[in-house]
C-alpha positions, 0 to 999 in steps of 0.5 A: 500500500503506498502513502505519499508524505507531505513533501511527496515521498511515496512509501509504506504506511507502517513503521516509523521509517517506512512511510518515506522512501529514504531509510533511517540514518543507521539502516544497518538493523543494529542498535546504535552502541556509541552514544551508550559507550561514551556514557560509560566512559563519562560514568567510569570517570565521574566515579573515579572523581567522586572516589578520588575526593573521598580520599582527600575528604576522609580519613579512611581505614585500611579496609576502606583504602583497599577497597577504593584502590581496587574500585579505582583499578576497575574503574580504569580498567572499565574506561580502558576496555570501553574505549577499545570497544568505541574504537571498534565500533567507530572503525566498523562504522567507517568513522 
């Protein structure tokens, strides 16, 4: 069944992008991952800054210090892994 849009484009009527003759910006059919990876990096950096600020404001016991160091290492590793994933996704998408 054909449909003519306001600008004269002809397409099907079902679905959010199917009413126009053009395909959506990401027409690969996959999920757009770049924004999620970027947000993950920002969140990890925010957590590292938060833990670092906690270091400077409070006296930490040995157990709390060890926990904070492990958390900083885990967050740093997560940033590295997500940055590599972001690089690979960018390379795959050609950008």
